[in-house]
FIFI-950165 format. One line per 3 residues: their letters; for each residue y, z, x of N, C-alpha, C. Coordinates in steps of 0.2 Angstrom, whole numbers. Layout:
BEGIN
A> Y/Z/X/Y/Z/X/Y/Z/X ~ ... .
END
This chain:
BEGIN
MFF> 382/637/469/379/634/463/372/635/462 ~ 368/636/467/361/638/466/360/645/463 ~ 365/649/465/364/656/463/366/656/455 .
AIY> 371/652/453/373/652/446/367/649/442 ~ 364/644/444/358/641/441/352/646/440 ~ 351/649/446/346/654/446/347/660/441 .
KII> 353/662/441/355/668/436/354/666/429 ~ 356/659/427/356/657/421/349/656/418 ~ 345/653/422/338/652/421/335/659/420 .
GAF> 336/663/424/333/670/424/335/674/418 ~ 341/673/415/343/676/409/340/674/403 ~ 338/667/403/335/664/397/328/663/397 .
VVP> 324/666/402/317/665/402/313/672/401 ~ 317/677/400/315/684/399/319/687/393 ~ 316/692/389/320/695/384/326/698/386 .
PGI> 332/698/382/332/695/376/334/688/376 ~ 336/685/382/338/678/382/333/673/379 ~ 327/674/380/321/670/378/321/670/370 .
FVI> 323/676/367/323/676/360/328/672/357 ~ 334/672/360/340/668/358/338/661/358 ~ 335/658/363/332/651/364/327/650/358 .
LIL> 322/654/357/317/653/352/320/653/345 ~ 325/657/344/328/657/337/332/651/336 ~ 336/648/341/339/642/341/335/636/340 .
VAA> 329/636/343/324/631/342/321/631/335 ~ 320/637/332/318/638/325/324/635/320 ~ 330/636/322/336/634/318/336/626/318 .
LWA> 335/623/324/334/615/324/328/613/320 ~ 323/617/320/317/615/317/318/615/309 ~ 322/620/307/324/620/300/328/615/297 .
LTR> 331/611/302/335/605/300/331/599/299 ~ 325/599/301/320/593/300/318/593/293 ~ 314/588/291/312/587/285/306/592/283 .
PKK> 306/595/277/312/596/273/317/600/275 ~ 323/597/275/329/601/277/330/607/274 ~ 332/612/278/334/619/275/340/621/279 .
PML> 346/619/277/352/620/280/354/628/280 ~ 353/631/275/355/638/274/350/642/279 ~ 344/641/280/340/644/284/342/643/291 .
SFF> 344/637/293/346/635/300/352/639/301 ~ 357/639/296/363/643/298/362/650/299 ~ 357/653/295/356/660/296/353/661/303 .
LCM> 348/657/305/345/658/311/350/657/317 ~ 355/652/316/360/651/321/364/658/322 ~ 366/660/316/370/667/316/366/672/319 .
LAL> 360/673/318/355/678/321/355/677/329 ~ 355/671/331/354/669/338/361/671/341 ~ 367/669/338/373/671/341/374/679/341 .
GLY> 372/682/336/372/689/336/368/693/341 ~ 362/691/342/358/693/347/361/692/354 ~ 364/686/355/367/684/361/373/688/363 .
FVS> 377/690/358/383/694/359/381/701/361 ~ 377/704/357/375/711/358/371/712/365 ~ 369/706/368/366/707/374/370/706/380 .
LPI> 377/705/379/381/703/385/385/709/388 ~ 385/709/395/390/714/398/397/714/395 ~ 400/708/394/406/708/391/407/711/385 .
AAR> 402/711/381/402/714/374/402/722/375 ~ 399/724/380/399/732/381/406/734/383 ~ 410/730/386/417/732/388/421/733/381 .
VTL> 419/729/376/422/729/370/420/735/365 ~ 413/736/365/410/741/361/410/748/364 ~ 407/749/370/406/755/373/412/758/377 .
KPL> 416/754/380/421/756/384/427/760/381 ~ 429/759/375/433/763/371/431/770/370 ~ 424/771/369/422/777/368/422/781/375 .
ETS> 420/778/380/419/781/386/426/783/389 ~ 431/780/387/438/781/390/442/785/386 ~ 440/787/380/444/790/375/445/798/376 .
IQQ> 441/801/380/442/808/382/441/809/389 ~ 445/812/393/445/813/400/442/820/401 ~ 439/821/407/436/827/409/442/833/410 .
SLP> 439/839/407/444/844/407/440/851/409 ~ 442/855/413/439/862/414/443/868/413 ~ 441/873/411/445/879/410/446/883/417 .
KEK> 451/887/417/453/891/423/449/897/424 ~ 446/900/418/442/906/418/435/904/418 ~ 431/909/419/423/908/418/421/905/412 .
AII> 417/900/412/415/897/406/407/896/406 ~ 404/894/401/397/892/401/397/884/400 ~ 392/882/403/391/874/403/385/873/398 .
IVL> 387/868/394/382/866/389/380/859/390 ~ 374/857/392/371/851/394/367/848/388 ~ 369/843/385/366/840/379/361/835/382 .
GGG> 355/835/379/349/831/381/350/824/379 ~ 347/819/383/348/812/381/341/808/382 ~ 336/812/381/329/809/381/325/811/386 .
QRR> 318/810/386/313/813/391/307/809/390 ~ 302/810/394/295/807/393/292/812/389 ~ 289/810/383/286/814/378/279/816/380 .
TKD> 278/822/380/271/825/382/270/832/379 ~ 264/834/378/263/841/377/262/846/383 ~ 262/843/388/261/846/395/267/847/399 .
LLE> 269/853/400/276/854/403/275/851/410 ~ 269/851/413/269/849/420/270/841/421 ~ 268/838/415/269/831/415/276/829/412 .
ADV> 280/833/409/286/832/406/291/830/412 ~ 295/825/410/301/823/415/307/821/411 ~ 313/822/413/319/819/410/319/812/411 .
SPH> 323/808/406/324/801/406/330/800/411 ~ 331/794/414/337/793/418/343/795/415 ~ 344/794/408/350/795/404/351/803/405 .
TLV> 346/807/404/347/814/404/348/817/411 ~ 345/813/416/346/815/423/353/815/425 ~ 357/810/423/364/810/424/368/816/422 .
RLI> 366/818/415/369/824/413/367/830/416 ~ 360/831/418/358/837/421/361/838/428 ~ 361/832/432/364/833/439/372/835/438 .
SGL> 375/832/433/383/834/432/383/841/430 ~ 379/843/426/380/850/424/378/855/429 ~ 373/853/433/371/858/439/377/858/444 .
ELA> 380/852/445/385/852/450/391/857/448 ~ 392/857/442/397/862/439/395/869/440 ~ 389/870/438/386/877/439/386/880/446 .
IQF> 384/875/451/384/877/458/391/878/460 ~ 396/874/459/403/874/461/406/880/459 ~ 406/882/452/409/888/450/405/894/448 .
DWP> 399/894/450/394/899/448/395/901/441 ~ 394/896/436/394/897/429/387/896/426 ~ 385/900/421/379/899/418/379/892/414 .
VIF> 372/890/413/372/884/410/366/884/404 ~ 368/881/399/363/880/393/361/873/393 ~ 354/872/393/351/865/391/349/865/384 .
CGG> 351/860/381/350/859/374/345/853/372 ~ 340/854/368/336/848/366/329/851/364 ~ 327/849/358/321/851/355/315/845/356 .
SYS> 311/845/351/306/840/351/305/837/344 ~ 302/832/343/301/829/337/294/830/334 ~ 289/830/338/282/830/335/278/835/339 .
GEV> 280/841/341/276/845/344/275/845/352 ~ 279/840/355/279/839/362/283/844/365 ~ 283/844/372/287/849/376/295/848/374 .
PEA> 298/853/372/306/853/370/309/850/377 ~ 314/846/375/318/843/381/322/848/385 ~ 324/854/382/328/859/385/323/862/391 .
LTM> 317/863/389/312/866/394/311/861/400 ~ 311/855/398/310/850/404/316/850/408 ~ 322/850/406/328/850/410/328/857/414 .
AKR> 326/862/410/327/869/414/321/869/420 ~ 316/866/418/311/866/424/313/862/430 ~ 317/857/429/319/853/435/325/857/438 .
ARR> 329/860/434/335/864/437/332/870/441 ~ 327/874/438/325/880/441/321/878/448 ~ 318/872/448/315/870/454/320/869/460 .
LFP> 325/867/458/330/865/463/335/871/465 ~ 337/875/459/341/881/460/339/887/457 ~ 334/890/459/330/896/456/335/902/455 .
NLT> 341/902/458/345/908/457/351/907/451 ~ 351/901/448/356/899/443/354/903/437 ~ 359/905/433/358/908/426/357/902/421 .
IYE> 351/902/419/350/896/414/347/898/407 ~ 350/895/402/347/897/395/345/890/392 ~ 340/891/387/337/885/384/338/886/377 .
EAQ> 341/880/374/341/880/367/336/874/365 ~ 330/876/363/325/871/362/323/869/355 ~ 327/870/350/325/869/343/329/863/340 .
SRT> 334/861/343/338/855/340/335/848/342 ~ 337/844/337/335/837/337/340/832/337 ~ 346/835/335/352/830/334/358/834/338 .
TWE> 364/830/338/370/833/341/372/839/337 ~ 372/838/330/374/843/326/370/850/327 ~ 363/849/327/359/854/328/360/858/335 .
NLK> 362/853/340/363/856/347/368/862/346 ~ 374/860/343/380/865/343/379/870/338 ~ 375/869/332/373/874/327/369/879/330 .
NVS> 364/877/334/359/882/337/361/886/343 ~ 366/883/346/369/886/352/374/891/351 ~ 377/891/345/382/895/342/380/903/343 .
PLL> 375/905/341/373/912/342/373/915/349 ~ 370/910/353/370/912/360/377/913/363 ~ 382/908/361/389/909/364/392/915/361 .
KSL> 391/917/355/394/923/353/391/929/356 ~ 385/929/358/382/935/361/384/936/368 ~ 386/930/372/388/930/378/395/932/379 .
KLK> 399/932/373/406/933/373/410/930/378 ~ 409/923/379/413/919/383/417/915/378 ~ 424/915/380/429/911/376/429/903/377 .
DAV> 426/902/383/427/895/385/420/892/386 ~ 419/885/384/413/882/385/414/875/387 ~ 410/872/392/411/865/394/405/861/391 .
IVT> 406/856/388/401/851/386/400/845/391 ~ 394/845/393/392/839/397/388/834/394 ~ 390/828/393/386/823/390/389/816/392 .
HGY> 386/811/390/389/804/392/396/803/389 ~ 400/799/392/407/798/389/407/795/382 ~ 402/790/381/402/787/374/400/792/369 .
HMP> 396/797/371/394/802/366/399/808/365 ~ 404/808/370/408/814/370/412/815/363 ~ 415/809/361/420/810/355/416/814/349 .
RAL> 410/812/348/406/815/342/404/822/344 ~ 402/823/350/400/830/352/405/835/352 ~ 411/833/354/417/837/355/420/839/347 .
MTA> 420/833/343/422/834/336/417/839/333 ~ 411/839/334/406/843/331/407/850/334 ~ 407/851/340/408/858/343/414/861/340 .
KKM> 420/858/340/426/861/337/425/863/330 ~ 421/859/326/420/861/319/415/867/318 ~ 410/867/322/404/871/322/406/878/324 .
VPE> 410/878/330/411/885/333/419/885/335 ~ 423/885/330/430/885/332/433/890/336 ~ 430/896/336/432/902/340/432/901/347 .
VNW> 428/896/349/427/895/357/432/889/359 ~ 434/890/365/439/884/368/434/879/371 ~ 434/873/368/429/868/371/433/863/376 .
YPY> 429/862/381/432/858/386/427/852/387 ~ 429/846/387/424/840/388/423/838/395 ~ 417/837/397/416/834/403/411/828/403 .
PVG> 414/822/401/410/816/400/408/814/407 ~ 402/811/407/399/809/413/396/802/412 ~ 393/799/417/389/793/416/392/787/413 .
KMT> 398/785/415/400/779/412/396/773/414 ~ 395/768/409/390/763/409/393/756/409 ~ 399/755/407/402/749/407/405/747/413 .
DVA> 405/740/415/408/737/421/415/737/421 ~ 418/738/427/425/737/428/427/732/433 ~ 422/728/435/424/723/440/427/717/436 .
PLS> 430/713/440/433/707/437/428/703/433 ~ 429/699/428/424/695/424/421/690/428 ~ 415/688/427/412/683/431/406/680/427 .
LID> 402/676/429/397/672/426/392/678/423 ~ 391/683/427/386/688/425/388/691/418 ~ 394/692/417/396/695/410/395/691/404 .
FLP> 393/685/405/391/680/399/384/678/399 ~ 380/682/403/373/681/403/369/687/399 ~ 365/685/394/362/691/391/357/695/395 .
NAS> 356/701/394/351/705/398/349/711/394 ~ 343/714/395/340/719/391/344/726/392 ~ 347/727/398/351/733/399/357/733/394 .
DLH> 361/728/394/367/728/390/365/727/382 ~ 359/725/381/357/725/374/356/733/372 ~ 353/736/377/353/744/375/359/747/375 .
INS> 364/745/380/371/748/380/374/747/373 ~ 374/741/371/378/739/365/375/742/359 ~ 368/743/359/365/747/353/367/754/353 .
LAL> 367/757/359/370/764/359/377/765/356 ~ 381/760/358/388/760/355/388/759/348 ~ 384/754/345/384/753/338/382/760/334 .
REY> 376/763/337/374/769/334/379/774/335 ~ 382/775/340/387/780/341/393/779/336 ~ 395/773/335/401/772/330/398/774/323 .
LGI> 392/773/321/389/775/315/389/782/314 ~ 387/785/320/386/793/320/393/796/319 ~ 398/793/322/405/796/321/407/795/313 .
VVY> 406/790/310/407/789/303/404/794/299 ~ 397/795/300/393/800/296/396/807/297 ~ 398/809/303/400/815/304/407/816/301 .
KTK> 411/811/302/418/812/299/418/812/291 ~ 413/809/288/413/809/281/410/816/279 ~ 408/820/283/406/827/282/400/827/278 .
LLL> 395/823/280/389/823/277/385/829/280 ~ 386/830/286/382/836/289/387/842/291 ~ 393/841/292/397/846/295/399/852/290 .
PLS> 398/851/283/400/857/279/395/862/280 ~ 389/861/283/384/866/284/385/870/290 ~ 391/872/291/394/876/297/391/883/297 .
VK> 390/885/303/387/892/305/392/897/303 ~ 390/902/299/394/908/297/394/913/302 .
END
């Protein structure tokens, strides 16, 4: 009992739980004189929405279908590994640059494949405002650990679409028919769809990594809001939006010739 009370209090005295409480307090305040029932209703809906998108159980609903929709697959012949970036510490000094925990999962998984099969690897990721490109940051880490690996860098892209568009000339020059995409499971449906559209002459193999949703039996923890699951659910909602945009061909008609 003490543990349950401890976890409940802890969930609602820090963000995002404290924001849910404050919004509900504002909703009750709106019902005092002069009464503003519509404002109170809106605030209650806002509190419930924030509460839901901050729950671990919500991540099972939003992110898990993306993570489990595509299984890992590898070719039998020699292939090239394409690791898509997932964020980094932004800086203009390569010595200070470092990958985010998100990117580190993809980096390690890509390196494991490269070491196991002796395949070359391409790191993809540019920059937004003149900082060190993400591909260089990943390559720095990889070369420090495995200096004998064959590593390429695609350092101009800022989106998944640009990742695959910019890597296409290198794939054609290497004359490899098989390519393995390494990215998080929730991101794989959009990445694989884009790859097949951008470079149809290559056989694409998905290698989703870094599952983030829980698979343990439901418990009290699944109904308590926390910042990490707010982040996870935000990723899921953004990914669904990205899939819709890509499927409506707002970007994909600009395919590489």
